[in-house]
C-alpha positions as CSV (number, residue, x, y, z in Angstrom):
1,X,-41.7,0.4,46.8
2,X,-38.3,-0.5,45.6
3,X,-36.2,-3.6,45.7
4,X,-34.0,-4.4,48.7
5,X,-31.1,-6.7,49.4
6,X,-30.5,-8.9,52.5
7,X,-26.8,-9.7,52.4
8,X,-24.8,-12.2,54.4
9,X,-22.7,-15.4,54.4
10,X,-25.6,-17.5,55.7
11,X,-23.3,-20.3,56.9
12,X,-25.8,-21.8,57.7
13,X,-29.1,-19.9,57.3
14,X,-30.8,-19.5,60.7
15,X,-34.4,-18.8,61.6
16,X,-33.2,-15.3,62.6
17,X,-32.0,-14.7,59.0
18,X,-35.3,-15.9,57.6
19,X,-37.3,-13.7,60.1
20,X,-35.5,-10.6,58.9
21,X,-35.9,-11.6,55.2
22,X,-39.7,-12.2,55.8
23,X,-40.1,-8.9,57.5
24,X,-38.3,-7.2,54.6
25,X,-40.8,-8.5,52.1
26,X,-43.4,-6.4,53.9
27,X,-41.4,-3.2,53.4
28,X,-40.3,-3.7,49.8
29,X,-41.7,-4.9,46.4
30,X,-39.0,-7.5,46.1
31,X,-36.1,-8.8,48.1
32,X,-32.8,-10.3,46.9
33,X,-30.9,-12.4,49.3
34,X,-27.3,-11.9,48.5
35,X,-24.9,-14.7,49.6
36,X,-21.4,-13.4,50.1
37,X,-18.5,-15.3,48.3
38,X,-15.5,-14.7,50.6
39,X,-12.5,-16.9,49.7
40,X,-10.7,-15.8,52.8
41,X,-13.4,-17.3,55.0
42,X,-13.6,-21.0,55.8
43,X,-17.2,-21.9,55.5
44,X,-19.0,-25.0,56.9
45,X,-21.0,-25.2,53.7
46,X,-20.2,-24.4,50.1
47,X,-21.7,-21.5,48.3
48,X,-24.1,-23.7,46.3
49,X,-25.2,-25.5,49.5
50,X,-25.8,-22.2,51.3
51,X,-27.9,-20.9,48.3
52,X,-29.9,-24.2,48.2
53,X,-30.6,-23.9,52.0
54,X,-31.8,-20.3,51.5
55,X,-34.0,-21.1,48.5
56,X,-35.7,-23.8,50.6
57,X,-36.1,-21.3,53.5
58,X,-37.6,-18.5,51.4
59,X,-39.7,-20.7,49.2
60,X,-43.0,-19.6,50.8
61,X,-42.2,-15.9,50.6
62,X,-43.3,-13.7,47.7
63,X,-40.9,-11.9,45.4
64,X,-37.7,-13.2,47.0
65,X,-34.7,-14.3,45.0
66,X,-31.3,-15.7,46.0
67,X,-28.1,-14.7,44.3
68,X,-24.4,-14.7,45.2
69,X,-21.9,-11.9,45.0
70,X,-18.2,-11.1,45.3
71,X,-16.7,-7.7,46.0
72,X,-18.6,-4.6,47.2
73,X,-22.2,-5.0,48.1
74,X,-22.9,-1.5,46.7
75,X,-21.6,-2.6,43.3
76,X,-23.9,-5.6,43.4
77,X,-26.8,-3.3,44.2
78,X,-26.0,-0.7,41.5
79,X,-25.8,-3.5,38.8
80,X,-29.3,-4.6,39.8
81,X,-31.0,-1.3,40.6
82,X,-31.4,-2.3,44.2
83,X,-32.4,0.7,46.3
84,X,-31.9,-0.4,49.9
85,X,-29.9,-2.8,52.1
86,X,-31.7,-4.5,54.9
87,X,-29.6,-5.6,57.9
88,X,-30.8,-7.4,61.0
89,X,-29.3,-6.2,64.2
90,X,-29.2,-8.1,67.5
91,X,-27.3,-5.9,69.9
92,X,-25.6,-2.5,70.2
93,X,-22.3,-4.1,69.0
94,X,-24.1,-5.0,65.7
95,X,-25.4,-1.4,65.4
96,X,-21.9,0.1,65.9
97,X,-20.4,-2.1,63.2
98,X,-23.4,-2.0,60.8
99,X,-23.7,1.8,61.1
100,X,-20.2,2.3,59.9
101,X,-20.8,0.1,56.9
102,X,-24.2,1.8,56.2
103,X,-22.5,5.2,56.3
104,X,-19.7,4.1,54.0
105,X,-22.2,2.5,51.6
106,X,-24.2,5.7,51.5
107,X,-21.1,7.8,50.8
108,X,-20.0,5.5,48.0
109,X,-23.3,5.2,46.1
110,X,-26.1,6.9,48.1
111,X,-27.7,3.6,48.9
112,X,-29.7,3.5,52.2
113,X,-29.6,0.9,54.8
114,X,-32.6,-0.2,56.8
115,X,-32.0,-1.8,60.2
116,X,-34.4,-4.4,61.4
117,X,-34.2,-5.3,65.1
118,X,-33.9,-9.0,65.7
119,X,-37.0,-10.7,67.0
120,X,-36.5,-11.4,70.7
121,X,-36.6,-15.2,70.0
122,X,-33.5,-14.8,67.9
123,X,-31.7,-11.8,69.4
124,X,-28.8,-14.0,70.6
125,X,-28.5,-16.1,67.5
126,X,-25.4,-16.0,65.2
127,X,-24.3,-18.7,62.8
128,X,-20.9,-18.9,64.4
129,X,-22.4,-19.5,67.9
130,X,-24.9,-22.0,66.5
131,X,-22.1,-24.0,64.9
132,X,-20.1,-24.0,68.1
133,X,-23.0,-25.2,70.2
134,X,-23.9,-27.9,67.6
135,X,-20.2,-29.0,67.5
136,X,-20.4,-29.7,71.2
137,X,-23.6,-31.6,70.9
138,X,-26.0,-28.8,71.9
139,X,-29.5,-28.9,70.6
140,X,-30.1,-26.3,67.9
141,X,-33.6,-27.4,67.1
142,X,-35.8,-24.4,66.3
143,X,-32.9,-22.2,65.6
144,X,-32.4,-23.3,62.0
145,X,-35.1,-24.5,59.5
146,X,-36.0,-28.1,60.1
147,X,-34.4,-29.2,56.8
148,X,-31.1,-27.5,57.7
149,X,-30.8,-29.2,61.1
150,X,-29.6,-32.6,59.8
151,X,-27.3,-30.9,57.3
152,X,-25.5,-29.0,60.1
153,X,-25.2,-32.0,62.4
154,X,-23.9,-34.3,59.7
155,X,-21.4,-31.8,58.3
156,X,-20.0,-31.2,61.8
157,X,-19.8,-34.9,62.4
158,X,-17.9,-35.3,59.1
159,X,-15.4,-32.6,60.1
160,X,-14.9,-34.1,63.5
161,X,-14.3,-37.5,61.9
162,X,-11.8,-36.0,59.4
163,X,-10.0,-34.2,62.2
164,X,-9.8,-37.4,64.2
165,X,-8.3,-39.3,61.3
166,X,-5.7,-36.6,60.6
167,X,-4.6,-36.7,64.3
168,X,-4.3,-40.6,64.1
169,X,-2.2,-40.3,61.0
170,X,0.3,-38.0,62.6
171,X,3.5,-39.6,63.8
172,X,3.9,-39.9,67.5
173,X,6.2,-37.3,69.1
174,X,9.7,-38.7,69.9
175,X,10.1,-40.1,73.4
176,X,12.5,-38.3,75.7
């Protein structure tokens, strides 16, 4: 069996991500988790923090490595001899989007994409939704690895405090 890649921004890594990665290890000899570097995107965690969280999350899995990439995923795969892309899909909206990407990737390089349906326990879970819920004080226990939970809550608290300070430092609007 060849090597596969599980790409994403992983901001933060969720138990849904880890479930797909773990299932990919049963289908391929080795799995590379590729963390996207996207300067246009404002991330909650730095690239090194996301990679560290992932390394902790996959530590018990066999033949899984964590790397970062910029640019086209297919170029990353070609440079490393990776034969397949593994993508988790939660709903039909994911399938519509991911199918277009899979077809483009296949046209560009011939690389195949394997779709892994999300486990029912995580079928609603997206990093963006998770951050929004946590920002409003919602409990995200069980949705991220135990060691990631305090990192998310403390980072969101830091951002909230920084936003509050910047509002306080603004001059008051003129009275009319």
